[in-house]
C-alpha positions as CSV (number, residue, x, y, z in Angstrom):
1,M,110.1,69.0,116.9
2,S,111.8,72.4,116.3
3,K,109.7,75.3,117.7
4,Y,109.9,78.9,116.6
5,D,108.0,82.1,117.3
6,I,107.6,82.7,113.5
7,I,108.1,80.6,110.5
8,V,108.0,82.3,107.1
9,L,107.1,80.1,104.1
10,G,108.9,81.6,101.1
11,S,112.0,83.8,100.8
12,G,111.1,86.3,98.2
13,P,111.2,90.1,98.9
14,G,108.1,89.6,101.1
15,G,109.4,86.5,102.9
16,Y,113.0,87.4,103.6
17,V,112.2,91.0,104.6
18,T,109.5,89.7,107.0
19,A,112.0,87.3,108.6
20,I,114.6,90.0,109.1
21,R,112.1,92.4,110.7
22,A,110.8,89.6,112.9
23,S,114.3,88.7,114.1
24,Q,115.0,92.4,114.8
25,L,111.9,92.5,117.0
26,G,113.2,89.5,119.0
27,F,111.2,86.7,117.5
28,K,113.0,83.3,117.0
29,T,112.5,83.0,113.3
30,A,112.9,80.4,110.5
31,I,112.4,80.7,106.8
32,V,111.5,77.9,104.4
33,E,112.6,78.0,100.8
34,K,112.3,75.2,98.2
35,E,114.8,76.8,95.7
36,N,117.0,79.9,96.0
37,L,116.9,82.5,98.7
38,G,115.5,85.7,97.3
39,G,112.6,84.0,95.5
40,V,111.5,84.9,92.0
41,C,112.3,88.6,92.4
42,L,116.0,88.3,93.1
43,N,116.6,85.2,91.0
44,W,114.2,85.3,88.1
45,G,112.4,88.7,88.2
46,C,113.1,92.2,89.4
47,I,116.8,92.1,89.6
48,P,118.1,89.9,86.7
49,T,115.7,91.6,84.3
50,K,117.1,95.0,85.3
51,A,120.6,93.7,84.5
52,L,119.4,92.6,81.0
53,L,117.8,96.0,80.5
54,K,121.0,97.8,81.5
55,S,122.9,95.8,78.9
56,A,120.3,96.8,76.3
57,Q,120.5,100.5,77.4
58,V,124.3,100.5,77.1
59,F,124.2,98.9,73.7
60,E,121.8,101.5,72.5
61,Y,124.2,104.2,73.8
62,L,127.0,102.6,71.8
63,K,124.9,102.5,68.7
64,H,124.1,106.2,69.0
65,A,127.6,107.3,70.2
66,E,127.8,109.9,67.3
67,D,124.9,111.7,68.9
68,Y,127.2,112.6,71.7
69,G,130.2,113.5,69.6
70,L,131.8,110.1,70.0
71,K,132.9,107.4,67.6
72,V,132.4,103.7,68.2
73,K,133.3,101.3,65.4
74,D,130.9,98.4,64.8
75,A,129.2,98.1,68.2
76,E,128.3,94.4,68.8
77,H,126.6,92.5,71.5
78,D,127.3,89.0,72.8
79,F,123.9,87.5,73.8
80,D,125.4,84.7,75.9
81,A,127.6,87.2,77.8
82,V,124.6,89.5,78.4
83,V,122.6,86.5,79.9
84,K,125.6,85.4,81.9
85,R,126.0,88.9,83.4
86,S,122.3,88.9,84.4
87,R,122.6,85.5,86.1
88,G,125.8,86.7,87.9
89,V,123.9,89.7,89.3
90,A,121.1,87.4,90.5
91,D,123.5,85.0,92.1
92,G,125.2,87.9,93.9
93,M,121.9,89.2,95.3
94,S,120.9,85.7,96.5
95,K,124.2,85.3,98.3
96,G,123.5,88.7,99.9
97,V,120.3,87.3,101.3
98,Q,122.2,84.3,102.7
99,F,124.5,86.7,104.5
100,L,121.5,88.7,105.9
101,M,119.9,85.4,107.2
102,K,123.1,84.6,109.1
103,K,123.6,88.1,110.3
104,N,120.1,88.2,111.8
105,K,120.3,84.6,113.2
106,I,117.5,83.3,111.0
107,D,117.3,79.5,110.5
108,V,117.0,78.7,106.8
109,I,115.1,75.4,106.2
110,E,115.7,74.1,102.7
111,G,112.9,72.2,101.0
112,Y,109.2,72.3,100.0
113,G,107.1,73.4,102.9
114,T,103.5,72.3,103.5
115,L,101.1,73.9,106.1
116,K,99.6,71.6,108.7
117,P,96.9,72.2,111.3
118,G,98.1,73.2,114.8
119,K,100.5,75.9,113.5
120,K,102.9,73.4,112.0
121,V,104.9,73.2,108.7
122,D,106.1,70.0,107.2
123,V,109.2,70.4,105.1
124,E,109.7,67.1,103.2
125,G,109.0,64.9,106.2
126,T,110.4,67.1,109.0
127,V,107.8,68.9,111.0
128,Y,108.4,72.4,112.5
129,S,106.0,74.3,114.8
130,A,105.6,78.0,115.5
131,D,103.4,80.4,117.3
132,N,102.8,82.2,114.0
133,I,103.2,81.1,110.4
134,I,103.4,83.6,107.6
135,I,102.7,82.5,104.0
136,A,104.8,84.3,101.4
137,T,104.9,81.9,98.5
138,G,104.6,84.5,95.8
139,A,103.4,83.8,92.2
140,R,104.4,82.5,88.8
141,S,103.7,83.2,85.1
142,R,100.0,82.7,84.3
143,E,99.0,80.5,81.4
144,L,96.1,81.0,79.0
145,P,94.2,78.0,77.7
146,S,94.8,79.3,74.1
147,L,98.5,79.8,74.9
148,P,100.0,76.8,76.8
149,Q,103.6,77.2,77.6
150,D,106.0,74.4,76.5
151,G,109.1,76.2,77.7
152,E,110.7,76.1,74.2
153,K,108.5,77.9,71.6
154,V,105.9,79.3,74.0
155,I,107.7,80.6,77.1
156,G,107.2,82.6,80.3
157,Y,109.4,85.3,81.8
158,R,111.7,82.7,83.4
159,Q,112.8,81.1,80.1
160,A,113.0,84.6,78.5
161,M,115.9,85.4,80.7
162,T,118.0,82.4,79.9
163,L,117.4,81.6,76.2
164,K,120.4,79.8,74.6
165,E,120.0,81.7,71.4
166,Q,118.7,85.1,70.6
167,P,115.5,84.7,68.5
168,K,115.2,86.6,65.2
169,K,111.5,87.2,65.7
170,M,109.5,87.2,68.9
171,I,105.8,87.7,69.7
172,V,105.1,89.2,73.1
173,V,101.5,88.5,74.4
174,G,100.5,91.0,77.0
175,S,101.8,94.5,77.5
176,G,102.1,94.9,81.3
177,A,105.4,95.6,82.9
178,I,106.9,92.1,82.1
179,G,105.8,92.2,78.5
180,V,107.0,95.7,77.6
181,E,110.3,95.2,79.5
182,F,111.2,92.1,77.5
183,A,109.9,93.7,74.3
184,Y,112.3,96.6,74.8
185,F,115.2,94.3,75.7
186,Y,114.9,92.0,72.7
187,N,114.1,94.8,70.2
188,S,117.2,96.8,71.4
189,I,119.5,93.9,70.6
190,G,118.1,93.2,67.2
191,T,115.1,90.9,67.6
192,E,112.0,91.7,65.5
193,V,109.3,92.1,68.2
194,T,105.5,92.3,67.9
195,I,103.4,93.0,71.0
196,V,99.8,91.6,71.1
197,E,97.6,93.3,73.7
198,Y,94.0,92.3,74.4
199,L,93.0,95.7,75.7
200,P,92.7,98.9,73.7
201,K,96.1,100.3,74.9
202,I,99.5,99.0,76.0
203,V,100.5,99.3,79.7
204,P,96.7,99.4,80.3
205,V,96.9,100.3,84.0
206,E,98.7,103.5,83.2
207,D,97.4,107.0,82.4
208,D,96.2,107.3,78.8
209,D,98.8,109.8,77.9
210,V,101.6,107.5,79.2
211,S,100.3,104.6,77.2
212,K,100.1,106.7,74.0
213,Q,103.7,108.0,74.6
214,L,105.1,104.5,75.1
215,E,103.3,103.2,72.0
216,R,104.8,106.1,70.0
217,S,108.3,105.4,71.4
218,F,108.0,101.7,70.7
219,T,106.8,102.1,67.2
220,K,109.6,104.6,66.5
221,S,112.1,102.0,67.7
222,G,110.7,99.3,65.4
223,I,108.4,97.4,67.7
224,K,105.0,96.4,66.1
225,V,102.2,97.1,68.5
226,M,98.8,95.4,68.1
227,T,96.1,96.5,70.6
228,S,92.5,95.1,70.9
229,A,94.0,91.9,69.7
230,E,93.8,88.3,71.0
231,V,95.8,85.2,70.3
232,T,93.2,82.5,69.7
233,S,95.5,79.6,68.7
234,V,99.1,78.7,68.4
235,D,100.8,76.2,66.0
236,T,104.2,74.9,67.2
237,S,104.4,72.0,64.7
238,G,106.9,73.7,62.4
239,K,110.4,75.0,62.9
240,G,109.1,78.2,64.5
241,V,105.7,79.1,65.8
242,K,102.5,80.5,64.2
243,A,100.0,82.6,66.2
244,T,96.5,83.3,65.0
245,V,95.5,86.7,66.2
246,K,92.0,88.0,66.2
247,T,91.7,91.8,65.6
248,S,88.9,94.2,64.8
249,K,89.9,93.9,61.2
250,G,89.7,90.1,61.2
251,E,92.2,87.3,61.8
252,E,95.9,87.6,61.1
253,V,98.6,84.9,61.3
254,L,101.9,86.0,62.8
255,E,105.1,83.9,62.5
256,A,108.0,84.0,64.9
257,D,110.8,81.9,66.5
258,I,109.3,82.2,69.9
259,I,106.2,83.5,71.8
260,L,106.6,85.1,75.2
261,S,103.4,84.8,77.3
262,A,103.3,87.8,79.6
263,V,99.6,87.8,80.5
264,G,100.0,88.2,84.3
265,I,100.7,86.0,87.2
266,K,99.2,83.1,89.1
267,S,99.4,82.9,92.9
268,N,101.4,79.9,94.3
269,I,98.7,78.6,96.6
270,E,98.3,75.1,95.4
271,N,99.7,72.1,97.3
272,I,100.8,74.1,100.3
273,G,98.2,72.8,102.7
274,L,95.7,75.6,102.7
275,E,92.8,73.1,102.5
276,D,94.1,71.0,105.3
277,V,94.3,74.0,107.6
278,G,91.0,75.5,106.4
279,I,92.4,78.8,105.2
280,V,89.8,80.7,103.0
281,V,90.8,81.5,99.5
282,D,88.8,83.6,97.0
283,R,89.6,83.9,93.3
284,D,93.2,82.7,93.6
285,K,94.0,84.9,96.7
286,I,94.2,84.2,100.4
287,I,91.7,86.4,102.2
288,V,93.3,88.4,105.0
289,N,92.5,91.4,107.3
290,D,94.3,94.7,107.4
291,F,97.1,93.0,109.4
292,Y,97.4,89.9,107.2
293,Q,95.7,87.5,109.5
294,T,93.8,84.7,107.7
295,N,90.6,83.2,109.0
296,I,92.6,80.7,111.0
297,P,94.4,82.1,114.1
298,G,98.2,81.9,113.9
299,Y,98.3,81.8,110.1
300,Y,99.1,84.9,108.1
301,A,99.7,85.7,104.4
302,I,101.5,88.5,102.6
303,G,102.5,89.5,99.1
304,D,101.3,88.1,95.8
305,V,99.1,85.4,97.4
306,T,96.9,88.2,98.9
307,P,94.5,90.6,97.1
308,G,96.9,93.6,97.2
309,Q,99.1,94.8,94.2
310,A,101.5,92.0,93.2
311,L,104.7,94.1,93.6
312,A,107.9,93.4,95.5
313,H,107.8,96.6,97.6
314,V,104.2,95.9,98.6
315,A,105.1,92.4,99.8
316,S,108.0,93.8,101.9
317,A,105.8,96.5,103.4
318,E,103.0,94.0,104.2
319,G,105.5,91.6,105.9
320,I,107.0,94.4,108.0
321,L,103.6,95.6,109.1
322,C,102.4,92.0,109.9
323,V,105.3,91.2,112.3
324,E,105.2,94.7,113.9
325,K,101.6,94.1,114.7
326,L,102.5,90.7,116.2
327,A,105.1,92.5,118.3
328,G,102.4,94.7,119.8
329,M,103.5,97.9,118.0
330,H,101.0,100.5,116.9
331,V,100.7,100.2,113.1
332,E,98.5,101.7,110.5
333,A,97.0,99.7,107.6
334,I,98.7,100.2,104.3
335,D,97.2,102.8,101.9
336,Y,97.0,100.8,98.7
337,G,96.0,104.0,96.9
338,N,99.5,105.3,97.4
339,I,101.6,102.4,96.0
340,P,104.0,103.4,93.3
341,G,104.3,101.3,90.1
342,C,107.4,101.2,88.0
343,T,108.1,99.8,84.5
344,Y,111.8,99.6,83.5
345,C,111.6,99.6,79.7
346,S,113.0,102.6,77.8
347,P,111.5,105.1,78.2
348,E,110.8,104.2,81.9
349,I,107.3,104.5,83.4
350,A,106.5,105.4,87.0
351,S,103.2,106.4,88.5
352,V,101.2,106.7,91.8
353,G,97.6,107.6,92.6
354,L,94.7,108.3,90.3
355,T,95.0,108.6,86.6
356,E,93.3,111.6,85.0
357,Q,90.4,109.4,83.8
358,Q,89.9,107.8,87.2
359,A,89.8,111.3,88.8
360,K,87.1,112.4,86.3
361,D,85.2,109.1,86.8
362,K,85.0,110.0,90.5
363,G,83.5,113.3,89.6
364,L,86.4,115.4,91.0
365,D,87.1,118.9,90.0
366,I,90.8,118.7,89.0
367,K,93.8,120.6,87.9
368,V,96.2,118.8,85.5
369,G,99.7,119.9,84.7
370,K,102.1,118.3,82.2
371,F,105.8,119.1,81.6
372,P,107.6,117.5,78.6
373,F,111.2,116.5,79.0
374,S,111.8,118.2,75.6
375,A,111.8,121.4,77.6
376,S,114.2,120.1,80.3
377,G,117.8,121.2,80.2
378,K,119.0,118.1,81.9
379,A,117.1,115.8,79.5
380,S,118.4,117.8,76.5
381,A,122.0,117.5,77.7
382,G,121.6,113.8,78.3
383,G,119.9,113.1,75.0
384,N,116.8,111.8,76.6
385,K,114.0,114.2,75.6
386,E,111.2,111.6,75.2
387,G,108.4,111.7,77.7
388,F,106.9,114.0,80.4
389,V,105.7,114.4,84.0
390,K,102.0,114.7,84.5
391,V,100.3,115.6,87.8
392,I,96.7,115.7,88.9
393,F,95.4,117.9,91.8
394,D,92.1,118.4,93.4
395,A,91.1,121.9,92.4
396,K,89.3,122.7,95.7
397,Y,91.7,121.4,98.3
398,G,95.0,121.1,96.5
399,E,95.3,117.4,97.3
400,W,97.9,115.6,95.1
401,L,95.7,113.0,93.5
402,G,98.1,111.4,91.0
403,C,101.5,111.6,89.4
404,H,102.5,109.9,86.1
405,M,105.9,109.9,84.5
406,I,107.4,108.5,81.4
407,G,111.1,109.1,80.4
408,A,114.7,108.4,81.3
409,G,115.2,107.6,85.0
410,V,111.7,108.4,86.2
411,T,111.5,105.3,88.4
412,D,114.0,107.0,90.6
413,M,111.9,110.2,90.7
414,I,108.4,108.8,91.7
415,A,109.2,108.6,95.4
416,E,108.8,112.4,95.7
417,A,105.1,112.1,94.7
418,V,104.6,109.1,97.0
419,L,106.1,110.9,100.0
420,G,104.3,114.1,99.1
421,R,100.9,112.3,99.0
422,K,101.7,110.5,102.2
423,L,102.3,113.8,104.0
424,E,99.2,115.4,102.3
425,T,101.3,117.9,100.5
426,T,99.4,120.5,98.4
427,G,100.4,121.7,94.9
428,H,101.5,125.1,96.3
429,E,103.8,123.4,98.8
430,V,105.5,121.5,96.0
431,L,105.9,124.7,94.0
432,K,107.7,126.4,97.0
433,A,110.0,123.4,97.5
434,I,113.1,124.4,95.6
435,H,114.2,121.7,93.2
436,P,117.8,121.6,92.0
437,H,118.7,122.7,88.5
438,P,119.5,121.1,86.1
439,T,117.9,117.8,87.0
440,M,115.2,115.6,85.6
441,S,113.4,115.9,89.0
442,E,112.6,119.6,88.5
443,A,110.1,118.5,85.8
444,V,107.9,117.5,88.8
445,M,107.9,121.1,90.0
446,E,107.4,122.4,86.5
447,A,104.4,120.1,86.0
448,V,102.8,121.3,89.2
449,A,103.4,124.9,88.1
450,A,101.7,124.1,84.8
451,A,98.7,122.8,86.7
452,Y,98.4,126.1,88.5
453,D,99.2,128.3,85.4
454,E,102.6,129.3,86.8
455,V,104.9,127.3,84.6
456,I,108.1,129.1,83.6
457,H,109.8,127.0,81.0
458,L,106.9,126.3,78.6
């Protein structure tokens, strides 16, 4: 029986990062993967979707070349080539993880792993033991009873990335990050897209102003948005698919070639041996303490299988903290109130901290500043004037409570707010930090200035 200090079950951005950090700290480490290194994120999620979205963005630039004083005759797209490029990017990233495993002397055990009592993992008949086992098995597309996925006419995100033909009409059910990203991609290349969202607004976890802006942008681009709407039944017996949608005005039947179900994710906790070991689960999540220890000594869990936000960067941070604690390092529990969220449709969305409504619900006295990109020189020069930066501060202490952005490239800007909040920066300190001009990032400074009635360019 092979013996390790740490075995990581799953090689997504939680698992492989955990394994690398464990190896750096001197642990003899192995990682178990049933499919491709990199997990869903690198192979079927974060990375290949961004490749699709980049193709869509470039295509939109070509279609609007005249706006930049350029002429492009008959811009066309090749759907198969776009998908092929996306898969190539994913394959390259997965090979990169393979290299990192070799570089860090991590044993890769291929196959389906099952937990066993006594700190053991059974990988298709071969048993491995370790002093510590870290569960990082991630999640998959969640299915609704009224919307069962057949993989052909009713699909999840995985099939949406590798369709053999571009659909003429698509219904996207759910308007979280996955839903709106695919809605943008398919609409930009000519598919007629309808979004059906159960809640009163799209991207429902975002600040109200961000949700309203995205709905305006999507509607302007030709996407039909239906909020406070629910798909109650689906008929796939014909050539396409018919969805019965319940709205406040009654029922409506929508017809399309395909339905994309983007109603969230389901943790991969079935059939991995949790019951055999006795690990406690509550509502689809493995219960852990601040350092990701389960109720059974020697077994840990990180990422989408635990109650924290289901985001790649959260899983990575949890894994690093977990093994650093095992190494005896002094570590602090993650502040889940300071986790940035990013959505990569166009316009992009990025946010961290409290929304304006959440701050009001807490009874806080707040200062709110908002700076539109229509007043930004860099945004005007780039032809990307949609959106804004919005900041929320505590009026008494100057604490940066929240930051919400929608616009071109904002996912690359949100880290300023995350770091500022981590360092307990005040609004006045942000104002005195000189931001370069012309940049999109100076909109953060301008929004803070607006909150304190010192804004210059409005």
